[in-house]
MDAnalysis code that builds the backbone (N, CA, C; Angstrom):
import MDAnalysis as mda
import numpy as np

u = mda.Universe.empty(651, n_residues=217, atom_resindex=np.repeat(np.arange(217), 3), trajectory=True)
u.add_TopologyAttr("name", ["N", "CA", "C"] * 217)
u.add_TopologyAttr("resid", np.arange(1, 218))
u.add_TopologyAttr("resname", ["UNK", "UNK", "UNK", "UNK", "UNK", "UNK", "UNK", "UNK", "UNK", "UNK", "UNK", "UNK", "UNK", "UNK", "UNK", "UNK", "UNK", "UNK", "UNK", "UNK", "UNK", "UNK", "UNK", "UNK", "UNK", "UNK", "UNK", "UNK", "UNK", "UNK", "UNK", "UNK", "UNK", "UNK", "UNK", "UNK", "UNK", "UNK", "UNK", "UNK", "UNK", "UNK", "UNK", "UNK", "UNK", "UNK", "UNK", "UNK", "UNK", "UNK", "UNK", "UNK", "UNK", "UNK", "UNK", "UNK", "UNK", "UNK", "UNK", "UNK", "UNK", "UNK", "UNK", "UNK", "UNK", "UNK", "UNK", "UNK", "UNK", "UNK", "UNK", "UNK", "UNK", "UNK", "UNK", "UNK", "UNK", "UNK", "UNK", "UNK", "UNK", "UNK", "UNK", "UNK", "UNK", "UNK", "UNK", "UNK", "UNK", "UNK", "UNK", "UNK", "UNK", "UNK", "UNK", "UNK", "UNK", "UNK", "UNK", "UNK", "UNK", "UNK", "UNK", "UNK", "UNK", "UNK", "UNK", "UNK", "UNK", "UNK", "UNK", "UNK", "UNK", "UNK", "UNK", "UNK", "UNK", "UNK", "UNK", "UNK", "UNK", "UNK", "UNK", "UNK", "UNK", "UNK", "UNK", "UNK", "UNK", "UNK", "UNK", "UNK", "UNK", "UNK", "UNK", "UNK", "UNK", "UNK", "UNK", "UNK", "UNK", "UNK", "UNK", "UNK", "UNK", "UNK", "UNK", "UNK", "UNK", "UNK", "UNK", "UNK", "UNK", "UNK", "UNK", "UNK", "UNK", "UNK", "UNK", "UNK", "UNK", "UNK", "UNK", "UNK", "UNK", "UNK", "UNK", "UNK", "UNK", "UNK", "UNK", "UNK", "UNK", "UNK", "UNK", "UNK", "UNK", "UNK", "UNK", "UNK", "UNK", "UNK", "UNK", "UNK", "UNK", "UNK", "UNK", "UNK", "UNK", "UNK", "UNK", "UNK", "UNK", "UNK", "UNK", "UNK", "UNK", "UNK", "UNK", "UNK", "UNK", "UNK", "UNK", "UNK", "UNK", "UNK", "UNK", "UNK", "UNK", "UNK", "UNK", "UNK", "UNK", "UNK", "UNK", "UNK", "UNK"])
u.atoms.positions = np.array([
    [-111.848, 36.228, -37.038],
    [-111.590, 35.523, -35.797],
    [-110.243, 35.038, -35.612],
    [-109.671, 35.043, -34.413],
    [-108.263, 34.658, -34.231],
    [-108.200, 33.199, -34.394],
    [-107.024, 32.651, -34.965],
    [-106.908, 31.261, -35.303],
    [-106.661, 30.584, -33.975],
    [-107.192, 29.327, -33.872],
    [-107.057, 28.556, -32.665],
    [-105.509, 28.270, -32.438],
    [-105.012, 28.166, -31.199],
    [-103.712, 27.989, -30.909],
    [-103.293, 26.514, -31.048],
    [-104.199, 25.736, -31.094],
    [-104.003, 24.259, -31.219],
    [-104.887, 23.659, -32.327],
    [-104.323, 22.667, -33.119],
    [-104.976, 22.084, -34.137],
    [-106.131, 21.238, -33.611],
    [-107.279, 21.200, -34.169],
    [-108.395, 20.403, -33.743],
    [-107.955, 18.917, -33.696],
    [-108.486, 18.364, -32.575],
    [-108.269, 16.765, -32.430],
    [-109.219, 16.077, -33.341],
    [-108.550, 15.242, -34.056],
    [-109.272, 14.408, -35.105],
    [-108.970, 12.970, -34.896],
    [-109.787, 11.986, -35.473],
    [-109.419, 10.539, -35.522],
    [-108.062, 10.430, -36.214],
    [-107.826, 11.153, -37.233],
    [-106.617, 10.970, -38.044],
    [-105.369, 11.336, -37.173],
    [-105.520, 12.394, -36.480],
    [-104.342, 12.936, -35.640],
    [-104.127, 11.906, -34.632],
    [-105.085, 11.386, -33.961],
    [-105.012, 10.302, -32.903],
    [-104.279, 9.085, -33.428],
    [-104.770, 8.591, -34.524],
    [-104.186, 7.435, -35.141],
    [-102.702, 7.548, -35.490],
    [-102.477, 8.780, -36.047],
    [-101.148, 9.057, -36.465],
    [-100.204, 9.134, -35.258],
    [-100.560, 9.791, -34.202],
    [-99.747, 9.856, -32.903],
    [-99.630, 8.484, -32.271],
    [-100.651, 7.663, -32.262],
    [-100.666, 6.375, -31.621],
    [-99.623, 5.412, -32.476],
    [-99.675, 5.554, -33.745],
    [-98.655, 4.811, -34.518],
    [-97.357, 5.179, -34.229],
    [-97.202, 6.406, -34.205],
    [-95.743, 6.933, -33.911],
    [-95.225, 6.385, -32.481],
    [-96.080, 6.327, -31.478],
    [-95.805, 5.841, -30.134],
    [-95.375, 4.297, -30.169],
    [-96.274, 3.598, -31.075],
    [-96.030, 2.176, -31.227],
    [-94.740, 1.890, -32.025],
    [-94.609, 2.696, -32.950],
    [-93.284, 2.425, -33.801],
    [-92.070, 2.656, -32.943],
    [-92.125, 3.639, -32.129],
    [-90.959, 4.077, -31.257],
    [-90.706, 3.162, -30.197],
    [-91.775, 2.649, -29.364],
    [-91.511, 1.826, -28.209],
    [-92.468, 0.712, -28.142],
    [-93.027, 0.272, -29.128],
    [-93.860, -1.040, -29.080],
    [-95.229, -0.979, -28.647],
    [-95.949, -1.972, -28.837],
    [-97.478, -1.948, -28.550],
    [-97.700, -1.714, -26.968],
    [-96.936, -2.189, -26.176],
    [-97.220, -1.994, -24.797],
    [-97.011, -0.580, -24.250],
    [-96.234, 0.229, -25.031],
    [-95.983, 1.573, -24.777],
    [-97.199, 2.457, -24.964],
    [-98.201, 2.032, -25.643],
    [-99.380, 2.810, -25.965],
    [-100.306, 2.819, -24.904],
    [-100.622, 3.971, -24.355],
    [-101.649, 4.110, -23.238],
    [-102.336, 5.357, -23.528],
    [-103.574, 5.586, -23.149],
    [-104.284, 6.765, -23.349],
    [-103.610, 8.025, -22.729],
    [-103.076, 7.697, -21.666],
    [-102.256, 9.027, -21.001],
    [-101.172, 9.414, -21.854],
    [-100.280, 8.461, -22.272],
    [-99.124, 8.739, -23.059],
    [-99.637, 9.470, -24.441],
    [-100.668, 8.907, -25.002],
    [-101.181, 9.402, -26.258],
    [-101.796, 10.759, -26.079],
    [-102.545, 11.014, -25.075],
    [-103.028, 12.358, -24.769],
    [-101.918, 13.377, -24.615],
    [-100.832, 12.983, -23.846],
    [-99.727, 13.877, -23.679],
    [-99.042, 14.134, -24.983],
    [-98.876, 13.207, -25.833],
    [-98.217, 13.346, -27.119],
    [-98.997, 14.378, -27.992],
    [-100.301, 14.248, -27.872],
    [-101.219, 15.263, -28.694],
    [-101.450, 16.520, -27.967],
    [-100.979, 16.650, -26.667],
    [-101.128, 17.906, -25.894],
    [-102.641, 18.225, -25.571],
    [-103.399, 17.021, -25.229],
    [-104.685, 17.250, -24.842],
    [-104.872, 16.448, -23.506],
    [-106.001, 16.578, -22.953],
    [-106.365, 15.715, -21.701],
    [-107.001, 14.385, -22.201],
    [-106.810, 13.447, -21.388],
    [-107.077, 12.084, -21.684],
    [-108.621, 11.951, -22.111],
    [-109.506, 12.491, -21.462],
    [-111.026, 12.271, -21.874],
    [-111.178, 12.768, -23.303],
    [-110.453, 13.740, -23.771],
    [-110.703, 14.289, -25.081],
    [-110.647, 13.080, -26.209],
    [-109.852, 12.171, -25.851],
    [-109.706, 10.913, -26.844],
    [-110.999, 10.293, -27.042],
    [-111.777, 10.189, -25.935],
    [-112.946, 9.308, -25.916],
    [-114.249, 10.090, -26.677],
    [-113.906, 11.277, -27.219],
    [-114.915, 11.828, -27.972],
    [-114.823, 11.284, -29.440],
    [-113.594, 10.575, -29.670],
    [-113.419, 9.940, -30.998],
    [-113.358, 8.410, -31.022],
    [-112.768, 7.934, -29.846],
    [-112.703, 6.388, -29.748],
    [-113.238, 6.052, -28.330],
    [-114.070, 5.042, -28.242],
    [-114.714, 4.624, -26.967],
    [-113.619, 3.966, -26.084],
    [-112.781, 3.131, -26.710],
    [-111.750, 2.419, -25.945],
    [-110.325, 2.463, -26.637],
    [-109.410, 1.978, -25.880],
    [-108.006, 1.889, -26.460],
    [-108.000, 0.863, -27.447],
    [-108.779, -0.159, -27.387],
    [-108.911, -1.291, -28.367],
    [-109.405, -0.642, -29.695],
    [-110.265, 0.207, -29.620],
    [-110.762, 0.953, -30.864],
    [-109.677, 1.761, -31.462],
    [-108.836, 2.290, -30.749],
    [-107.608, 3.117, -31.191],
    [-106.706, 2.132, -31.883],
    [-106.398, 1.031, -31.254],
    [-105.547, -0.020, -31.815],
    [-106.056, -0.520, -33.168],
    [-107.288, -0.722, -33.228],
    [-107.975, -1.181, -34.439],
    [-107.776, -0.256, -35.497],
    [-107.995, 0.967, -35.177],
    [-107.763, 2.076, -36.205],
    [-106.314, 2.226, -36.701],
    [-105.395, 2.059, -35.745],
    [-103.949, 2.132, -36.065],
    [-103.686, 0.866, -37.089],
    [-104.140, -0.275, -36.601],
    [-103.792, -1.507, -37.473],
    [-104.431, -1.280, -38.837],
    [-105.658, -0.786, -38.933],
    [-106.270, -0.623, -40.090],
    [-105.567, 0.410, -41.102],
    [-105.098, 1.450, -40.480],
    [-104.284, 2.462, -41.228],
    [-103.063, 1.818, -41.960],
    [-102.464, 0.910, -41.201],
    [-101.384, 0.182, -41.989],
    [-101.781, -0.691, -43.127],
    [-102.897, -1.447, -42.791],
    [-103.471, -2.199, -43.791],
    [-103.928, -1.525, -44.994],
    [-104.403, -0.314, -44.904],
    [-104.975, 0.462, -45.861],
    [-103.876, 0.960, -46.902],
    [-102.503, 0.723, -46.593],
    [-101.475, 1.221, -47.408],
    [-101.309, -0.014, -48.418],
    [-101.679, -1.090, -48.140],
    [-101.306, -2.391, -48.955],
    [-102.007, -2.262, -50.226],
    [-101.245, -2.490, -51.319],
    [-101.893, -2.405, -52.738],
    [-102.461, -3.688, -53.209],
    [-103.809, -3.655, -53.310],
    [-104.535, -4.885, -53.817],
    [-105.106, -4.650, -55.147],
    [-104.638, -3.712, -55.849],
    [-105.061, -3.457, -57.200],
    [-104.631, -4.432, -58.290],
    [-103.695, -5.239, -57.870],
    [-103.185, -6.308, -58.851],
    [-104.262, -7.424, -58.997],
    [-105.149, -7.597, -58.158],
    [-106.192, -8.562, -58.265],
    [-107.286, -8.240, -59.326],
    [-107.219, -6.960, -59.839],
    [-108.117, -6.667, -60.882],
    [-107.324, -6.465, -62.268],
    [-106.039, -6.725, -62.144],
    [-105.194, -6.419, -63.457],
    [-104.356, -7.672, -63.846],
    [-104.027, -8.705, -62.915],
    [-103.201, -9.723, -63.349],
    [-103.875, -11.022, -62.986],
    [-103.139, -12.143, -63.615],
    [-103.779, -13.477, -63.153],
    [-103.343, -13.620, -61.679],
    [-103.971, -14.823, -61.186],
    [-103.950, -14.932, -59.683],
    [-102.537, -15.031, -59.080],
    [-101.475, -15.742, -59.775],
    [-100.237, -15.959, -59.241],
    [-99.553, -14.451, -59.220],
    [-99.701, -13.804, -60.237],
    [-98.941, -12.459, -60.238],
    [-99.630, -11.493, -59.302],
    [-100.918, -11.601, -59.246],
    [-101.777, -10.697, -58.347],
    [-101.235, -11.092, -56.894],
    [-101.041, -12.292, -56.380],
    [-100.514, -12.694, -55.175],
    [-99.294, -12.160, -54.918],
    [-98.339, -12.150, -55.844],
    [-97.001, -11.862, -55.745],
    [-96.936, -10.347, -55.533],
    [-97.762, -9.588, -56.214],
    [-97.733, -8.130, -56.167],
    [-98.329, -7.764, -54.797],
    [-99.338, -8.432, -54.363],
    [-99.998, -8.052, -52.928],
    [-98.951, -8.491, -51.832],
    [-98.403, -9.618, -52.030],
    [-97.523, -10.166, -50.894],
    [-96.410, -9.123, -50.757],
    [-95.749, -8.606, -51.751],
    [-94.670, -7.691, -51.654],
    [-95.123, -6.382, -51.047],
    [-96.370, -5.927, -51.424],
    [-96.742, -4.692, -50.930],
    [-97.200, -4.824, -49.425],
    [-97.739, -6.010, -49.135],
    [-98.104, -6.292, -47.796],
    [-96.943, -6.338, -46.800],
    [-95.883, -6.994, -47.311],
    [-94.671, -7.133, -46.434],
    [-94.028, -5.692, -46.215],
    [-94.021, -5.011, -47.251],
    [-93.465, -3.519, -47.082],
    [-94.190, -2.712, -46.070],
    [-95.490, -2.835, -46.156],
    [-96.448, -2.158, -45.170],
    [-96.102, -2.679, -43.746],
    [-96.039, -3.959, -43.537],
    [-95.731, -4.435, -42.168],
    [-94.389, -4.107, -41.730],
    [-93.346, -4.355, -42.633],
    [-91.940, -4.222, -42.209],
    [-91.836, -2.739, -41.875],
    [-92.541, -1.806, -42.259],
    [-92.319, -0.417, -42.001],
    [-92.915, -0.182, -40.534],
    [-93.666, -1.053, -39.992],
    [-94.384, -0.922, -38.659],
    [-94.285, -2.292, -38.017],
    [-93.155, -2.881, -37.749],
    [-93.134, -4.176, -37.187],
    [-93.832, -4.379, -35.834],
    [-93.812, -3.408, -35.030],
    [-94.425, -3.450, -33.733],
    [-95.949, -3.773, -33.825],
    [-96.559, -3.308, -34.901],
    [-98.018, -3.504, -35.090],
    [-98.399, -4.838, -35.604],
    [-97.417, -5.570, -36.110],
    [-97.694, -6.961, -36.630],
    [-98.336, -7.988, -35.693],
    [-97.913, -7.996, -34.499],
    [-98.654, -8.918, -33.476],
    [-100.173, -8.612, -33.469],
    [-100.471, -7.418, -33.396],
    [-101.891, -7.070, -33.335],
    [-102.575, -7.475, -34.588],
    [-101.906, -7.106, -35.728],
    [-102.552, -7.392, -37.012],
    [-102.698, -8.759, -37.193],
    [-101.912, -9.612, -36.641],
    [-101.915, -11.119, -36.784],
    [-103.154, -11.689, -36.296],
    [-103.908, -11.036, -35.400],
    [-105.102, -11.586, -34.777],
    [-106.164, -11.786, -35.931],
    [-106.111, -11.094, -37.018],
    [-106.982, -11.193, -38.029],
    [-107.789, -9.906, -38.309],
    [-108.608, -9.821, -39.298],
    [-109.242, -8.633, -39.669],
    [-110.251, -8.006, -38.665],
    [-110.845, -8.924, -37.989],
    [-111.918, -8.430, -36.934],
    [-112.978, -7.629, -37.667],
    [-113.189, -6.343, -37.187],
    [-114.076, -5.426, -37.819],
    [-113.555, -4.375, -38.591],
    [-112.187, -4.495, -38.917],
    [-111.439, -3.359, -39.522],
    [-111.748, -3.363, -40.990],
    [-112.288, -2.280, -41.532],
    [-112.716, -2.109, -42.995],
    [-111.657, -2.327, -43.965],
    [-110.412, -1.839, -43.702],
    [-109.495, -2.028, -44.780],
    [-108.929, -3.563, -44.783],
    [-108.800, -4.040, -43.632],
    [-108.578, -5.539, -43.644],
    [-109.497, -6.302, -44.157],
    [-110.722, -5.985, -43.958],
    [-111.856, -6.934, -44.557],
    [-111.841, -6.688, -46.171],
    [-111.602, -5.545, -46.537],
    [-111.515, -5.261, -48.007],
    [-110.338, -5.983, -48.668],
    [-109.224, -6.025, -47.867],
    [-108.052, -6.740, -48.414],
    [-108.391, -8.318, -48.497],
    [-108.946, -8.803, -47.445],
    [-109.329, -10.265, -47.374],
    [-110.340, -10.621, -48.500],
    [-111.165, -9.730, -48.701],
    [-112.238, -9.909, -49.801],
    [-111.587, -9.932, -51.176],
    [-110.666, -8.996, -51.315],
    [-109.993, -8.980, -52.670],
    [-109.115, -10.232, -53.015],
    [-108.367, -10.731, -51.966],
    [-107.584, -11.861, -52.155],
    [-108.438, -13.042, -52.282],
    [-109.483, -13.371, -51.428],
    [-110.374, -14.531, -51.505],
    [-111.076, -14.513, -52.843],
    [-111.611, -13.343, -53.131],
    [-112.553, -13.197, -54.310],
    [-111.697, -13.602, -55.548],
    [-110.500, -13.050, -55.693],
    [-109.710, -13.382, -56.821],
    [-109.426, -14.850, -57.064],
    [-109.061, -15.558, -55.922],
    [-108.807, -16.870, -55.955],
    [-110.064, -17.806, -56.393],
    [-111.227, -17.473, -55.767],
    [-112.383, -18.173, -56.113],
    [-112.719, -17.865, -57.554],
    [-112.606, -16.760, -58.087],
    [-112.911, -16.392, -59.434],
    [-112.095, -17.160, -60.422],
    [-110.830, -17.525, -59.940],
    [-109.857, -18.098, -60.719],
    [-110.139, -19.714, -60.748],
    [-111.063, -20.160, -59.908],
    [-111.534, -21.524, -59.877],
    [-111.036, -22.257, -58.576],
    [-110.306, -21.681, -57.733],
    [-109.932, -22.404, -56.526],
    [-111.304, -22.782, -55.711],
    [-111.404, -23.949, -55.205],
    [-112.538, -24.097, -54.409],
    [-112.560, -23.218, -53.115],
    [-113.725, -22.750, -52.668],
    [-113.730, -21.826, -51.527],
    [-112.836, -22.219, -50.250],
    [-112.950, -23.446, -49.899],
    [-112.025, -23.809, -48.771],
    [-110.569, -23.657, -49.058],
    [-110.278, -24.147, -50.271],
    [-108.744, -24.157, -50.636],
    [-108.332, -22.648, -50.875],
    [-109.220, -21.777, -51.333],
    [-108.904, -20.460, -51.451],
    [-108.610, -19.763, -50.099],
    [-109.275, -20.245, -49.016],
    [-109.110, -19.782, -47.708],
    [-107.723, -20.214, -47.324],
    [-107.357, -21.441, -47.553],
    [-106.040, -21.956, -47.197],
    [-104.922, -21.111, -47.843],
    [-105.132, -20.911, -49.127],
    [-104.021, -20.164, -49.944],
    [-103.863, -18.747, -49.281],
    [-104.989, -18.053, -49.130],
    [-104.910, -16.717, -48.460],
    [-104.296, -16.661, -47.101],
    [-104.576, -17.686, -46.334],
    [-104.047, -17.688, -44.981],
    [-102.534, -17.973, -45.033],
    [-102.166, -19.021, -45.860],
    [-100.686, -19.316, -45.972],
    [-99.839, -18.253, -46.384],
    [-100.292, -17.462, -47.442],
    [-99.550, -16.299, -47.826],
    [-99.583, -15.275, -46.574],
    [-100.598, -15.072, -45.910],
    [-100.625, -14.107, -44.833],
    [-99.663, -14.552, -43.626],
    [-99.683, -15.840, -43.306],
    [-98.725, -16.379, -42.359],
    [-97.350, -15.971, -42.721],
    [-97.009, -16.233, -43.955],
    [-95.633, -16.112, -44.349],
    [-95.263, -14.675, -44.449],
    [-96.099, -13.692, -44.910],
    [-95.828, -12.260, -45.018],
    [-95.678, -11.813, -43.556],
    [-96.603, -12.029, -42.729],
    [-96.527, -11.578, -41.284],
    [-95.352, -12.030, -40.673],
    [-94.858, -13.339, -40.782],
    [-93.735, -13.864, -40.203],
    [-92.501, -13.165, -40.657],
    [-92.317, -12.917, -41.936],
    [-91.187, -12.221, -42.563],
    [-91.035, -10.882, -42.069],
    [-92.207, -10.219, -41.685],
    [-92.017, -8.733, -41.284],
    [-91.890, -8.697, -39.726],
    [-91.986, -9.766, -39.005],
    [-91.911, -9.720, -37.594],
    [-90.432, -9.303, -37.073],
    [-89.507, -9.786, -37.807],
    [-88.017, -9.535, -37.361],
    [-87.254, -9.758, -38.524],
    [-85.862, -9.633, -38.249],
    [-84.884, -9.809, -39.218],
    [-84.013, -11.062, -38.815],
    [-83.864, -12.077, -39.791],
    [-82.973, -13.086, -39.579],
    [-81.586, -12.670, -39.394],
    [-81.204, -11.737, -40.354],
    [-79.775, -11.384, -40.317],
    [-79.385, -10.648, -39.102],
    [-80.367, -9.730, -38.541],
    [-79.952, -9.028, -37.305],
    [-80.013, -9.880, -36.104],
    [-80.272, -11.190, -36.159],
    [-80.305, -12.182, -35.069],
    [-78.810, -12.660, -34.740],
    [-77.840, -12.326, -35.711],
    [-76.530, -12.709, -35.416],
    [-75.667, -11.449, -35.135],
    [-74.822, -11.605, -34.189],
    [-74.030, -10.470, -33.702],
    [-72.784, -10.494, -34.477],
    [-72.078, -9.160, -34.543],
    [-70.830, -9.042, -35.308],
    [-69.684, -9.397, -34.371],
    [-69.601, -10.639, -34.031],
    [-68.397, -11.010, -33.161],
    [-67.968, -12.372, -33.623],
    [-66.940, -12.500, -34.529],
    [-66.556, -13.747, -34.910],
    [-66.268, -14.783, -33.873],
    [-65.665, -14.282, -32.748],
    [-65.360, -15.332, -31.693],
    [-66.515, -16.101, -31.108],
    [-67.728, -15.511, -31.260],
    [-68.936, -16.114, -30.757],
    [-69.243, -17.567, -31.517],
    [-68.720, -17.516, -32.800],
    [-69.000, -18.579, -33.717],
    [-67.856, -19.623, -33.806],
    [-66.845, -19.441, -33.081],
    [-65.731, -20.327, -33.283],
    [-65.932, -21.724, -32.989],
    [-66.877, -22.098, -32.216],
    [-67.201, -23.417, -31.888],
    [-68.265, -24.034, -32.845],
    [-68.584, -23.236, -33.833],
    [-69.729, -23.635, -34.693],
    [-69.059, -23.603, -36.106],
    [-68.418, -24.676, -36.656],
    [-67.729, -24.609, -37.887],
    [-68.609, -24.166, -39.092],
    [-69.969, -24.282, -39.100],
    [-70.782, -23.944, -40.130],
    [-71.314, -22.509, -40.027],
    [-70.891, -21.943, -39.062],
    [-71.329, -20.494, -38.800],
    [-70.164, -19.429, -38.879],
    [-68.974, -19.835, -39.429],
    [-67.797, -19.055, -39.262],
    [-68.056, -17.742, -40.034],
    [-69.045, -17.561, -40.881],
    [-69.326, -16.326, -41.578],
    [-70.648, -15.650, -41.009],
    [-71.187, -16.140, -39.902],
    [-72.389, -15.688, -39.427],
    [-72.318, -14.167, -38.900],
    [-71.178, -13.808, -38.486],
    [-70.944, -12.458, -38.018],
    [-71.077, -11.355, -39.016],
    [-71.161, -11.825, -40.357],
    [-71.158, -10.924, -41.495],
    [-72.692, -10.559, -41.966],
    [-73.505, -11.508, -41.317],
    [-75.028, -11.373, -41.798],
    [-75.571, -10.126, -41.353],
    [-75.350, -9.530, -40.154],
    [-76.049, -8.351, -39.863],
    [-75.522, -7.142, -40.843],
    [-74.419, -7.189, -41.280],
    [-73.942, -6.060, -42.229],
    [-74.584, -6.312, -43.631],
    [-75.374, -7.308, -43.804],
    [-76.000, -7.627, -45.111],
    [-77.461, -7.813, -44.911],
    [-78.001, -7.106, -43.972],
    [-79.431, -7.477, -43.463],
    [-80.383, -7.349, -44.624],
    [-80.245, -6.290, -45.420],
    [-81.436, -6.087, -46.228],
    [-81.316, -7.160, -47.384],
    [-80.118, -7.463, -47.919],
    [-80.115, -8.392, -49.008],
    [-80.350, -9.874, -48.501],
    [-79.919, -10.170, -47.318],
    [-80.361, -11.396, -46.674],
    [-81.860, -11.606, -46.563],
    [-82.401, -10.598, -45.830],
    [-83.895, -10.729, -45.417],
    [-84.790, -10.668, -46.721],
    [-84.338, -9.660, -47.628],
    [-85.256, -9.618, -48.920],
    [-85.033, -10.751, -49.705],
    [-83.746, -11.398, -49.921],
    [-83.540, -12.544, -50.551],
    [-84.325, -13.721, -50.073],
    [-84.300, -13.953, -48.723],
    [-85.124, -15.019, -48.107],
    [-86.542, -14.886, -48.424],
    [-87.008, -13.581, -48.294],
    [-88.478, -13.405, -48.552],
    [-88.799, -13.785, -50.034],
    [-88.011, -13.344, -50.875],
    [-88.342, -13.591, -52.403],
    [-88.197, -15.151, -52.675],
    [-87.225, -15.841, -52.071],
    [-87.119, -17.253, -52.249],
    [-88.319, -18.047, -51.688],
    [-88.781, -17.572, -50.465],
    [-89.994, -18.196, -49.870],
    [-91.215, -17.908, -50.731],
    [-91.284, -16.684, -51.061],
    [-92.557, -16.340, -51.874],
    [-92.583, -17.156, -53.116],
    [-91.559, -17.217, -53.871],
    [-91.493, -17.835, -55.166],
    [-91.651, -19.285, -54.896],
    [-91.167, -19.930, -53.983],
    [-91.406, -21.299, -53.723],
    [-92.877, -21.547, -53.396],
    [-93.468, -20.731, -52.579],
    [-94.909, -20.870, -52.263],
    [-95.730, -20.789, -53.595],
    [-95.522, -19.771, -54.436],
    [-96.178, -19.488, -55.560],
    [-95.986, -20.750, -56.549],
    [-94.783, -21.195, -56.636],
    [-94.594, -22.400, -57.626],
    [-95.263, -23.576, -57.167],
    [-95.320, -23.895, -55.848],
    [-96.063, -24.897, -55.412],
    [-97.648, -24.787, -55.602],
    [-98.108, -23.448, -55.454],
    [-99.542, -23.186, -55.633],
    [-99.912, -23.363, -57.070],
    [-99.150, -22.953, -58.018],
    [-99.255, -23.061, -59.462],
    [-99.345, -24.498, -59.793],
    [-98.511, -25.316, -59.280],
    [-98.425, -26.829, -59.480],
    [-99.730, -27.490, -59.057],
    [-100.205, -27.165, -57.933],
    [-101.310, -27.598, -57.273],
    [-102.513, -27.250, -58.075],
    [-102.619, -25.951, -58.603],
    [-103.738, -25.563, -59.321],
    [-103.840, -26.304, -60.665],
    [-102.594, -26.504, -61.319],
    [-102.483, -27.137, -62.598],
    [-103.008, -28.670, -62.362],
    [-102.620, -29.313, -61.275],
    [-103.015, -30.621, -61.010],
    [-104.448, -30.913, -60.562],
    [-105.013, -29.918, -59.798],
    [-106.297, -30.302, -59.119],
    [-107.471, -29.327, -59.516],
    [-107.072, -28.088, -59.974],
    [-108.199, -27.049, -60.216],
    [-108.371, -27.035, -61.729],
    [-107.279, -26.706, -62.543],
    [-107.433, -26.444, -63.931],
    [-108.065, -27.642, -64.734],
    [-108.001, -28.901, -64.372],
    [-108.645, -30.002, -64.936],
    [-110.185, -29.935, -64.925],
    [-110.671, -29.259, -63.843],
    [-111.954, -29.199, -63.602],
    [-112.761, -27.875, -64.048],
    [-111.886, -26.944, -64.770],
    [-112.450, -25.750, -65.286],
    [-113.233, -26.133, -66.547],
    [-114.387, -25.381, -66.784],
    [-115.150, -25.612, -67.986],
    [-114.388, -25.296, -69.247],
    [-114.596, -25.985, -70.254],
    [-113.958, -25.761, -71.570],
    [-114.886, -24.894, -72.300],
    [-114.336, -23.649, -72.700],
    [-115.093, -22.799, -73.594],
    [-114.746, -22.847, -75.014],
    [-115.706, -22.573, -75.767],
    [-115.570, -22.646, -77.220],
    [-114.706, -21.489, -77.856],
    [-114.403, -21.532, -79.072],
    [-113.742, -20.359, -79.777],
    [-114.445, -19.125, -79.474],
    [-113.569, -17.963, -79.254],
    [-114.230, -16.619, -79.085],
    [-114.666, -16.447, -77.804],
])
């Protein structure tokens, strides 16, 4: 039989094309009309795979979350596991910053997002954090990671020395954009380590004393 002239439309192709549109032009740029055109199909064809645009966005968001590495929660103690997860989470979001506002709404019904939340929360509870406090810890890290991926602090300053002439403490601000990666990654690392340091201190003061004492062996 002759080969089809066009690849079959699949959920995976739709999600990939939708993510490419969002990456290029932002969340507001995604419409079923533009998506269908990008895929070379008619609009109604999309609804054989997704009932609504919201379902497409959910699948796109979950495809990003699915790239986050949560394996550290089975291999490391909770502070190192959080560190490993937070770095992987930020890398996934920073690669697709236009998706972050949608992801920030929470996991909803998305499978990968629920799996990630379960991994983080479960590891913290197993370590002895009270359930309510484990929720706070996971949420605090999520807020921090999402915020760091939304934009660049360094790129917020333009490369025009004259703009900062009236601000004596900003006389080097025009250089920040040229050092974007080191500035933004350095700030993320500093914030992450400060958060973890504070959490380890709280754990030592409030959680560890309540842990059961086990005998030898």
